[in-house]
MDAnalysis code that builds the backbone (N, CA, C; Angstrom):
import MDAnalysis as mda
import numpy as np

u = mda.Universe.empty(561, n_residues=187, atom_resindex=np.repeat(np.arange(187), 3), trajectory=True)
u.add_TopologyAttr("name", ["N", "CA", "C"] * 187)
u.add_TopologyAttr("resid", np.arange(1, 188))
u.add_TopologyAttr("resname", ["MET", "LYS", "ASN", "LYS", "ILE", "GLU", "ARG", "TYR", "ILE", "LYS", "ASN", "ILE", "ARG", "ASP", "THR", "ILE", "LEU", "ALA", "ALA", "SER", "GLN", "ASN", "HIS", "ASP", "ILE", "TRP", "TRP", "VAL", "TYR", "LYS", "HIS", "LYS", "ASP", "THR", "ARG", "SER", "LYS", "PHE", "LEU", "ASP", "ILE", "MET", "ASN", "HIS", "TYR", "PRO", "ALA", "PHE", "PHE", "GLN", "THR", "SER", "LEU", "HIS", "ALA", "HIS", "PHE", "ALA", "ALA", "MET", "VAL", "ILE", "GLN", "LEU", "TYR", "ARG", "LEU", "PHE", "GLU", "THR", "ARG", "GLN", "ASP", "THR", "ILE", "SER", "PHE", "PRO", "GLN", "LEU", "ILE", "ARG", "LEU", "LEU", "ASP", "GLY", "ASN", "GLY", "LYS", "LEU", "SER", "ASP", "ASN", "ALA", "LYS", "ARG", "GLU", "LEU", "ASP", "SER", "LEU", "LEU", "GLU", "LYS", "ALA", "LYS", "PRO", "ILE", "TRP", "ILE", "LYS", "VAL", "GLY", "ILE", "ILE", "ARG", "SER", "GLU", "ILE", "PHE", "ALA", "HIS", "ALA", "ASN", "ASN", "GLU", "ALA", "THR", "ILE", "GLU", "GLU", "SER", "PHE", "LYS", "LYS", "ALA", "ASP", "ILE", "ARG", "TYR", "GLY", "GLN", "PHE", "LYS", "GLU", "LEU", "ILE", "ASP", "LEU", "SER", "LYS", "THR", "ILE", "SER", "ASN", "VAL", "ILE", "THR", "GLN", "ASP", "PHE", "ASP", "ARG", "SER", "THR", "HIS", "THR", "PHE", "ASP", "PHE", "SER", "ALA", "GLY", "SER", "ASP", "THR", "VAL", "GLU", "LEU", "LEU", "THR", "ASP", "LEU", "MET", "LYS", "ALA", "LEU"])
u.atoms.positions = np.array([
    [166.984, 34.739, 132.418],
    [167.491, 34.973, 130.824],
    [166.169, 35.152, 130.104],
    [165.186, 34.495, 130.305],
    [163.979, 34.445, 129.506],
    [163.363, 36.003, 129.375],
    [163.510, 36.659, 130.683],
    [163.016, 37.877, 130.709],
    [163.767, 38.909, 130.098],
    [165.094, 38.912, 129.608],
    [165.958, 39.341, 128.895],
    [165.541, 39.425, 127.461],
    [165.418, 38.012, 127.052],
    [165.176, 37.662, 125.756],
    [164.056, 38.358, 125.449],
    [162.748, 38.363, 126.265],
    [161.296, 39.046, 125.987],
    [161.753, 40.510, 125.902],
    [162.253, 41.015, 126.725],
    [162.848, 42.480, 126.763],
    [163.523, 42.698, 125.410],
    [164.179, 42.293, 124.878],
    [164.983, 42.227, 123.500],
    [163.800, 42.277, 122.478],
    [162.865, 41.172, 122.691],
    [162.135, 41.016, 121.486],
    [160.997, 42.172, 121.404],
    [160.387, 42.599, 122.987],
    [159.696, 43.664, 122.742],
    [160.056, 45.019, 122.319],
    [161.412, 45.278, 122.820],
    [162.058, 46.442, 122.208],
    [162.304, 46.380, 120.718],
    [162.484, 45.255, 120.071],
    [162.691, 45.090, 118.743],
    [161.455, 45.071, 117.639],
    [160.698, 44.624, 118.397],
    [159.089, 44.969, 117.575],
    [158.582, 46.332, 117.787],
    [159.036, 47.075, 119.065],
    [158.648, 48.460, 119.017],
    [159.119, 49.098, 117.845],
    [160.649, 48.780, 117.851],
    [161.406, 49.685, 116.827],
    [160.914, 49.250, 115.419],
    [160.398, 48.157, 115.386],
    [160.046, 47.819, 113.800],
    [158.841, 48.654, 113.694],
    [157.768, 48.560, 114.557],
    [156.495, 49.282, 114.300],
    [156.828, 50.743, 114.233],
    [157.914, 51.303, 115.047],
    [157.960, 52.849, 114.775],
    [158.489, 53.099, 113.393],
    [159.354, 52.220, 112.934],
    [159.971, 52.608, 111.549],
    [158.814, 52.442, 110.394],
    [158.105, 51.319, 110.780],
    [157.128, 50.989, 109.687],
    [155.945, 52.466, 109.823],
    [155.882, 52.869, 111.044],
    [154.858, 54.091, 111.059],
    [155.601, 55.148, 110.528],
    [156.488, 55.667, 110.895],
    [157.476, 56.804, 110.118],
    [157.506, 56.752, 108.371],
    [157.861, 55.289, 108.038],
    [158.013, 55.074, 106.522],
    [156.364, 55.355, 106.245],
    [155.481, 54.911, 106.645],
    [154.139, 55.312, 106.413],
    [153.934, 56.751, 105.833],
    [154.185, 57.490, 107.004],
    [153.828, 58.836, 107.153],
    [154.873, 59.694, 105.971],
    [155.879, 59.287, 106.178],
    [156.998, 59.933, 104.998],
    [156.749, 59.234, 103.393],
    [155.935, 58.273, 103.382],
    [155.660, 57.662, 102.237],
    [154.318, 58.243, 101.464],
    [153.456, 58.707, 102.671],
    [152.519, 59.602, 101.860],
    [152.761, 60.948, 101.451],
    [153.793, 61.524, 102.238],
    [154.295, 62.649, 101.926],
    [155.054, 62.623, 100.700],
    [155.854, 61.358, 100.338],
    [156.802, 61.362, 99.155],
    [156.300, 61.061, 97.967],
    [155.278, 59.905, 98.255],
    [155.094, 59.285, 97.034],
    [154.109, 60.201, 96.022],
    [154.423, 59.878, 94.585],
    [154.168, 60.874, 93.575],
    [152.387, 60.603, 93.658],
    [151.756, 59.873, 93.973],
    [150.321, 59.815, 93.931],
    [149.673, 60.716, 94.919],
    [150.114, 60.515, 96.081],
    [149.347, 61.242, 97.098],
    [150.032, 62.497, 97.486],
    [151.394, 62.513, 97.015],
    [152.261, 63.919, 97.000],
    [151.290, 65.053, 96.065],
    [151.045, 64.539, 95.015],
    [150.090, 65.447, 93.789],
    [149.009, 65.645, 94.430],
    [148.096, 65.037, 95.205],
    [146.932, 65.006, 95.883],
    [146.993, 66.024, 96.899],
    [147.952, 65.798, 97.622],
    [148.143, 66.996, 98.950],
    [149.091, 68.213, 98.664],
    [149.588, 68.288, 97.541],
    [150.537, 69.275, 97.618],
    [150.101, 70.650, 97.960],
    [149.108, 70.877, 97.351],
    [148.345, 72.443, 97.936],
    [148.196, 72.640, 99.430],
    [147.982, 71.531, 100.030],
    [147.853, 71.574, 101.816],
    [149.216, 71.546, 102.266],
    [149.934, 70.785, 101.613],
    [151.115, 70.968, 102.086],
    [152.070, 72.096, 101.768],
    [151.717, 72.910, 101.002],
    [152.586, 73.996, 100.473],
    [151.721, 75.059, 101.245],
    [150.491, 74.909, 101.812],
    [149.765, 76.003, 102.511],
    [150.446, 75.914, 104.121],
    [151.065, 75.163, 104.493],
    [151.618, 74.837, 105.728],
    [153.322, 74.286, 105.715],
    [154.039, 74.888, 104.571],
    [155.367, 74.321, 104.258],
    [156.339, 74.083, 105.469],
    [156.270, 74.999, 106.521],
    [157.310, 74.724, 107.536],
    [156.841, 73.506, 108.529],
    [155.592, 73.177, 108.465],
    [155.125, 72.174, 109.118],
    [155.622, 70.771, 108.529],
    [155.033, 70.937, 106.996],
    [155.086, 69.635, 106.353],
    [156.705, 69.527, 106.077],
    [157.340, 70.487, 105.755],
    [159.076, 70.237, 105.400],
    [159.749, 69.468, 106.946],
    [159.401, 70.068, 107.698],
    [159.683, 69.479, 109.061],
    [159.192, 68.035, 109.437],
    [158.032, 67.728, 109.037],
    [157.420, 66.757, 109.211],
    [158.230, 65.757, 108.470],
    [158.430, 66.115, 107.009],
    [158.787, 64.986, 106.190],
    [160.220, 64.469, 106.759],
    [161.022, 65.550, 106.885],
    [162.662, 65.434, 107.554],
    [162.278, 64.566, 108.717],
    [161.632, 64.833, 109.721],
    [161.512, 64.049, 110.747],
    [161.063, 62.499, 110.785],
    [160.131, 62.322, 109.852],
    [159.719, 61.061, 109.969],
    [160.708, 60.363, 109.081],
    [161.275, 60.915, 107.916],
    [162.384, 60.136, 107.371],
    [163.607, 59.677, 108.162],
    [164.130, 60.999, 108.941],
    [165.065, 60.623, 109.905],
    [164.887, 59.449, 110.905],
    [163.563, 59.578, 111.545],
    [163.575, 58.421, 112.547],
    [163.379, 57.073, 111.871],
    [162.832, 57.109, 110.691],
    [162.794, 55.877, 109.930],
    [164.384, 55.035, 109.656],
    [165.057, 56.072, 109.240],
    [166.363, 55.757, 109.024],
    [167.224, 55.515, 110.422],
    [167.077, 56.243, 111.099],
    [167.797, 55.945, 112.642],
    [167.178, 54.503, 113.515],
    [165.936, 54.135, 113.156],
    [165.185, 53.089, 113.489],
    [165.655, 51.852, 112.881],
    [165.739, 51.951, 111.586],
    [166.206, 50.839, 110.867],
    [167.678, 50.520, 110.987],
    [168.538, 51.798, 111.105],
    [169.882, 51.175, 111.555],
    [170.283, 50.561, 112.758],
    [169.356, 51.026, 113.792],
    [169.257, 50.194, 115.365],
    [169.051, 48.694, 115.201],
    [168.216, 48.657, 114.241],
    [167.488, 47.001, 114.366],
    [168.983, 45.966, 114.217],
    [169.750, 46.793, 113.273],
    [170.859, 45.695, 112.743],
    [172.011, 46.040, 113.550],
    [172.340, 47.174, 114.099],
    [173.530, 47.685, 114.934],
    [174.227, 46.378, 115.466],
    [175.420, 46.453, 114.972],
    [176.297, 45.193, 115.741],
    [177.064, 45.346, 116.791],
    [176.972, 46.536, 117.480],
    [177.694, 46.727, 118.626],
    [177.099, 46.016, 119.683],
    [178.178, 45.412, 120.721],
    [177.381, 44.517, 121.412],
    [176.771, 45.045, 122.869],
    [176.669, 46.279, 122.929],
    [176.075, 46.969, 123.925],
    [174.536, 47.659, 123.559],
    [174.184, 46.901, 122.679],
    [172.684, 47.154, 122.044],
    [171.963, 46.228, 122.098],
    [170.412, 46.798, 121.718],
    [169.437, 45.808, 121.610],
    [168.906, 45.715, 120.218],
    [169.363, 44.721, 119.311],
    [169.669, 44.627, 117.964],
    [169.264, 42.953, 117.399],
    [168.851, 42.851, 116.194],
    [168.868, 41.603, 115.831],
    [170.126, 40.895, 116.133],
    [171.273, 41.213, 115.971],
    [172.513, 40.493, 116.091],
    [172.793, 40.196, 117.591],
    [172.582, 40.951, 118.488],
    [172.780, 40.531, 120.001],
    [171.328, 39.779, 120.310],
    [170.386, 39.717, 119.794],
    [169.463, 38.922, 120.539],
    [169.474, 37.565, 119.606],
    [170.053, 37.474, 118.317],
    [170.168, 36.017, 118.134],
    [171.377, 35.519, 118.680],
    [172.320, 36.283, 118.867],
    [173.817, 35.701, 119.925],
    [173.293, 35.362, 120.837],
    [172.496, 36.175, 121.833],
    [171.532, 35.804, 123.091],
    [170.937, 34.668, 123.139],
    [170.262, 34.059, 122.083],
    [169.501, 33.139, 121.881],
    [170.355, 31.864, 121.863],
    [171.212, 32.024, 120.863],
    [171.955, 30.832, 120.325],
    [173.035, 30.497, 121.339],
    [173.599, 31.622, 122.059],
    [174.392, 31.213, 123.459],
    [173.838, 30.446, 124.333],
    [172.442, 30.460, 124.428],
    [171.581, 29.816, 125.468],
    [170.859, 28.639, 124.838],
    [171.477, 28.280, 123.677],
    [170.714, 27.016, 123.004],
    [169.024, 27.364, 122.832],
    [168.719, 28.421, 122.590],
    [167.563, 28.792, 122.657],
    [167.086, 29.136, 120.777],
    [167.730, 28.804, 119.974],
    [167.567, 28.841, 118.478],
    [167.998, 27.404, 117.874],
    [167.044, 27.014, 117.152],
    [167.070, 25.668, 116.433],
    [168.083, 25.935, 114.887],
    [168.570, 24.865, 114.697],
    [169.485, 24.981, 113.455],
    [168.598, 25.438, 112.095],
    [167.342, 25.135, 111.902],
    [166.732, 25.459, 111.108],
    [166.519, 27.072, 110.976],
    [166.057, 27.591, 112.165],
    [165.849, 28.711, 112.377],
    [167.263, 29.780, 112.186],
    [168.404, 29.276, 112.622],
    [169.624, 29.894, 112.346],
    [169.889, 29.860, 110.763],
    [169.735, 28.841, 110.295],
    [169.854, 28.888, 108.549],
    [168.874, 29.848, 107.632],
    [167.586, 29.888, 108.468],
    [166.525, 31.032, 107.884],
    [167.028, 32.551, 108.305],
    [167.491, 32.635, 109.289],
    [168.002, 33.917, 109.962],
    [169.401, 34.396, 109.196],
    [170.166, 33.314, 109.081],
    [171.251, 33.580, 108.100],
    [170.961, 34.065, 106.586],
    [170.072, 33.595, 106.075],
    [169.533, 33.678, 104.861],
    [168.908, 35.510, 104.816],
    [168.275, 35.412, 105.940],
    [167.533, 37.107, 105.705],
    [168.331, 37.870, 106.037],
    [169.056, 37.538, 107.202],
    [170.155, 38.622, 107.453],
    [171.098, 39.031, 106.254],
    [171.708, 37.986, 105.270],
    [172.158, 38.316, 104.241],
    [171.278, 39.244, 102.974],
    [170.383, 39.079, 103.039],
    [169.309, 40.035, 102.393],
    [169.543, 41.153, 102.743],
    [169.372, 41.531, 104.101],
    [168.910, 42.398, 105.110],
    [170.433, 43.594, 104.639],
    [171.357, 42.929, 105.091],
    [172.753, 43.404, 104.971],
    [173.121, 44.578, 104.103],
    [172.869, 44.227, 102.905],
    [173.385, 45.396, 101.783],
    [172.581, 46.678, 102.096],
    [171.139, 46.674, 102.322],
    [170.375, 47.652, 102.414],
    [170.808, 48.210, 103.807],
    [171.098, 47.766, 104.906],
    [171.429, 48.035, 106.292],
    [172.473, 48.910, 105.800],
    [173.616, 48.567, 105.187],
    [174.688, 49.325, 104.954],
    [174.517, 50.601, 104.347],
    [173.475, 50.594, 103.285],
    [172.942, 51.889, 102.851],
    [172.480, 52.936, 103.708],
    [171.614, 52.098, 104.661],
    [170.633, 52.925, 105.726],
    [171.999, 53.480, 106.346],
    [173.055, 53.000, 106.876],
    [173.919, 52.980, 107.775],
    [174.713, 54.360, 107.147],
    [174.951, 54.162, 105.977],
    [175.831, 55.602, 105.459],
    [174.907, 56.815, 105.603],
    [173.426, 56.884, 105.449],
    [172.815, 57.937, 105.472],
    [172.750, 58.304, 106.819],
    [172.652, 57.253, 107.887],
    [172.428, 57.752, 109.288],
    [173.411, 58.117, 109.812],
    [174.945, 57.770, 109.299],
    [175.974, 58.005, 109.664],
    [176.579, 59.328, 109.465],
    [176.293, 59.565, 108.099],
    [176.888, 60.759, 107.112],
    [175.909, 61.985, 107.277],
    [174.463, 61.951, 107.606],
    [173.491, 62.726, 107.226],
    [172.927, 63.290, 108.770],
    [172.685, 62.216, 109.373],
    [171.783, 62.546, 110.847],
    [172.553, 62.400, 112.001],
    [173.407, 61.149, 112.033],
    [174.188, 61.171, 113.564],
    [175.557, 62.033, 113.493],
    [175.879, 62.325, 112.346],
    [177.268, 63.043, 112.195],
    [177.146, 64.125, 111.010],
    [177.530, 65.180, 111.220],
    [177.840, 66.180, 109.959],
    [178.857, 65.800, 109.311],
    [179.327, 65.240, 107.930],
    [180.060, 64.677, 107.167],
    [180.980, 65.914, 106.763],
    [182.060, 66.566, 106.961],
    [182.870, 67.208, 106.385],
    [183.209, 67.126, 105.201],
    [183.434, 65.915, 104.519],
    [183.928, 65.907, 103.203],
    [182.932, 65.383, 102.300],
    [181.720, 65.530, 102.599],
    [180.670, 65.233, 101.484],
    [179.488, 66.133, 101.559],
    [178.873, 66.618, 100.945],
    [177.331, 67.171, 100.720],
    [176.313, 66.031, 101.037],
    [175.523, 66.668, 101.427],
    [174.053, 65.385, 101.699],
    [173.830, 64.805, 100.393],
    [174.000, 65.367, 99.330],
    [173.591, 64.816, 98.153],
    [174.480, 64.119, 97.902],
    [175.769, 64.061, 97.996],
    [177.102, 63.197, 97.745],
    [176.793, 61.820, 98.811],
    [176.570, 62.242, 99.834],
    [176.170, 60.727, 101.019],
    [174.940, 60.316, 100.370],
    [174.045, 60.780, 99.642],
    [172.982, 59.801, 99.235],
    [173.248, 59.113, 98.083],
    [174.176, 59.720, 97.218],
    [174.624, 58.904, 96.201],
    [175.628, 57.934, 96.426],
    [176.400, 58.092, 97.313],
    [177.178, 56.942, 98.000],
    [176.349, 55.898, 98.523],
    [175.448, 56.172, 99.152],
    [174.512, 55.192, 99.712],
    [173.777, 54.330, 98.507],
    [173.664, 55.037, 97.653],
    [172.851, 54.386, 96.597],
    [171.600, 53.549, 96.767],
    [170.760, 54.119, 97.579],
    [169.695, 53.533, 98.132],
    [168.145, 53.869, 97.388],
    [167.429, 53.182, 96.970],
    [166.280, 53.335, 96.242],
    [164.965, 53.470, 97.493],
    [163.865, 54.198, 97.137],
    [162.756, 54.430, 98.401],
    [162.320, 53.257, 98.665],
    [162.208, 52.148, 97.565],
    [161.550, 50.575, 97.843],
    [162.413, 50.119, 98.828],
    [163.811, 50.287, 98.935],
    [164.349, 49.469, 99.903],
    [164.292, 49.703, 101.542],
    [163.783, 51.150, 101.630],
    [163.457, 51.135, 102.949],
    [162.366, 50.056, 103.271],
    [161.325, 50.324, 102.642],
    [160.051, 49.266, 102.943],
    [160.888, 47.884, 102.954],
    [161.465, 47.586, 102.246],
    [162.156, 46.009, 101.861],
    [162.824, 45.686, 103.166],
    [163.314, 46.679, 103.700],
    [164.447, 46.408, 105.104],
    [163.519, 46.395, 106.210],
    [162.234, 47.029, 106.208],
    [161.188, 47.102, 107.224],
    [160.575, 45.569, 107.078],
    [160.308, 45.159, 105.768],
    [159.370, 43.780, 105.677],
    [160.481, 42.791, 106.133],
    [161.673, 42.830, 105.792],
    [162.490, 41.643, 106.361],
    [162.813, 41.958, 107.622],
    [162.744, 43.166, 108.362],
    [162.682, 42.936, 109.719],
    [161.759, 42.375, 110.592],
    [160.495, 42.440, 109.673],
    [159.384, 41.850, 110.471],
    [159.499, 40.493, 110.044],
    [159.928, 39.745, 109.123],
    [159.967, 38.362, 108.764],
    [160.912, 37.754, 109.851],
    [162.235, 38.631, 110.016],
    [163.326, 38.155, 111.089],
    [162.972, 37.990, 112.195],
    [162.081, 38.946, 112.833],
    [161.210, 38.977, 114.240],
    [160.363, 37.828, 114.516],
    [159.297, 37.777, 113.696],
    [158.764, 36.507, 113.173],
    [159.332, 35.130, 113.578],
    [160.541, 34.901, 112.645],
    [161.283, 33.779, 112.689],
    [161.740, 33.603, 113.981],
    [162.447, 34.507, 114.572],
    [162.968, 34.458, 116.238],
    [161.930, 33.959, 117.109],
    [160.749, 34.920, 116.961],
    [159.811, 34.312, 117.709],
    [159.113, 32.870, 117.719],
    [158.882, 32.931, 116.476],
    [158.042, 31.294, 116.369],
    [158.829, 30.276, 116.936],
    [160.398, 30.553, 116.645],
    [161.447, 29.425, 117.195],
    [161.581, 29.556, 118.745],
    [161.311, 30.847, 119.124],
    [161.693, 31.023, 120.718],
    [160.451, 30.499, 121.336],
    [159.347, 30.983, 121.014],
    [158.045, 30.680, 122.062],
    [156.771, 30.397, 121.028],
    [156.854, 30.255, 119.910],
    [155.769, 29.825, 118.962],
    [154.630, 30.832, 118.891],
    [155.404, 32.316, 118.825],
    [154.645, 33.219, 118.656],
    [154.805, 34.024, 117.269],
    [154.123, 34.864, 116.988],
    [154.172, 35.928, 115.963],
    [153.269, 37.129, 115.901],
    [153.979, 38.186, 115.506],
    [153.431, 39.457, 115.630],
    [152.885, 40.096, 114.298],
    [151.834, 40.179, 114.231],
    [151.257, 40.710, 112.682],
    [151.521, 42.199, 112.323],
    [152.147, 43.174, 113.158],
    [152.701, 44.419, 112.909],
    [151.695, 44.906, 111.769],
    [150.410, 44.916, 112.173],
    [149.070, 45.280, 111.200],
    [148.616, 46.976, 111.644],
    [149.779, 47.757, 112.136],
    [149.281, 49.094, 112.482],
    [150.061, 49.860, 111.484],
    [149.398, 50.735, 110.856],
    [149.747, 51.666, 110.092],
    [149.207, 53.062, 110.277],
    [150.274, 53.969, 109.764],
    [150.027, 55.647, 109.776],
    [149.496, 56.148, 108.691],
    [149.658, 55.248, 107.644],
    [149.196, 55.846, 106.350],
    [147.887, 56.142, 105.927],
    [146.910, 55.575, 106.457],
    [145.603, 55.774, 106.237],
    [145.200, 57.131, 107.242],
    [145.591, 57.034, 108.378],
    [145.627, 58.078, 109.081],
    [146.144, 59.338, 108.522],
    [147.199, 59.453, 108.300],
    [148.131, 60.550, 107.536],
    [146.888, 61.297, 106.169],
    [146.551, 60.196, 105.268],
    [145.727, 60.615, 104.259],
    [144.580, 61.309, 104.830],
    [143.628, 60.807, 105.649],
    [142.604, 61.072, 106.448],
    [142.873, 62.326, 106.885],
    [143.954, 63.006, 107.524],
    [144.322, 63.858, 108.371],
    [144.688, 64.960, 107.154],
    [145.227, 64.933, 105.960],
    [145.506, 65.718, 104.945],
    [143.817, 65.999, 104.147],
    [143.091, 64.901, 104.244],
    [142.044, 65.204, 103.539],
    [141.155, 66.213, 104.174],
    [141.078, 65.914, 105.667],
    [140.316, 66.858, 106.649],
    [140.885, 68.019, 106.274],
    [142.202, 68.313, 106.586],
    [142.914, 69.655, 106.130],
    [142.553, 70.582, 105.042],
    [142.457, 69.653, 103.678],
    [141.916, 70.069, 102.630],
    [140.427, 70.618, 102.404],
    [139.540, 70.056, 103.304],
    [138.270, 70.120, 103.334],
    [138.256, 71.767, 104.309],
    [138.815, 71.677, 105.229],
    [138.783, 73.000, 105.985],
    [139.385, 74.154, 105.471],
    [139.900, 74.083, 104.476],
    [140.565, 75.449, 103.742],
    [139.473, 75.943, 102.971],
])
């Protein structure tokens, strides 16, 4: 059982890290401060940057959805919590804290789910992409909020399970800015 729990924890940490890194890259492309600084270079390679922007956004959405997936045949927070709780490996304090964090995450996850389901996983034949985004009613900052909540949820679980935490200190944002800066110098 311990190996299964550790496998779930590693998988979830890897998913959080991937979501976070994809968010970092997407945000460098999208944020008004960095976008305006690098717009000329992005317009110089439009097919690459349009595809990259889309790919990083789609990957982030899919990964964030995956973390909170409720299906029982998946590795997700709900399934890890159920596995821990069913084996007496989750304290009452951790359960209360996780319930509170999951309650905060759920409304954002539902919005992410609309985008994932209606735009990326399936082609909605009754709504345009714009209509699906409007239906989701998600703000850019909520993606980062869900990533941060996921990091906290992960650390509450592992702190309670084996007294460990993970720093999630890898960022792709600075590498993306460096790459774009180097590209600008090369032109």
